[in-house]
N, C-alpha and C positions, 0 to 999 in steps of 0.2 A: 146714466153712468152707474156701473156696478161698484160695490165696495171692494176695497183691496182685500185679497185673501189673508186670513189669519193662519199662521203656520206654527206648528209645534215641532220641536226637535227632541227626539229621544236619544239618549247617549250623548248629551250635550257636551260632556267633558272630554270626549275622545277626539282624535284628530279629525275624523269626518264630521262629527257634531259641531266642532268649532268652525270648520270650513263652511258648513251649512248655515250657521248663524251669520257669518260674514256675508254669504251669498244672499240670504233673505234680506238683510239690511241694504245691500248694494242694489238689489232689484226694486227696492222701495216698498216691499211688503211688510206686514206687521208680524213681528215675532210674538206670538201669543203665549207660548210656553216653552220651557226648556226643562228636561227631565233627566235625572241621573239615578243611580242606585241609591236606595235609602241610606246605606251606610257610608256613602261617599262624603268626603270632607268638603266637596264642592257645593253641597246642598246649602241653599241660602245665599250663595254668592251671586253677583250680577252676571247674567249671561254675556253681555257685551264685553265686560272686563275680562271674562274668561276667554272670549274669542279674540281679544286684543284690539277691539274697536271702541273701547270706552264705555262708560256707563249708559245703559239703555233702559233701565228701570224694570227689567224682567228678571226675577229671581229664579234660580235653579231649584226645582221641586224634587222631592225624594220619591215621588210615585205619580203615576198617571192619574190615580184616583184623586190626589190633591189638586191636580190641574182641572179635572172635569167638574169638581164641585164649584169652580168659579165660572163655568160656562153658562 
């Protein structure tokens, strides 16, 4: 059996980004990263809370480079 895909969402704070975060969770996949503009006030917030689905332990990053260093 293969591992569940790890998915990242860029523009996590926008309407589509929030919807994608919800869809990833509902599908049972792992949200590996959520990214927003570096100057966004949303950086550091929990992606699940941002999407209205509760705390999921994935913090919104301010750049893709920040996320890739954790891979």
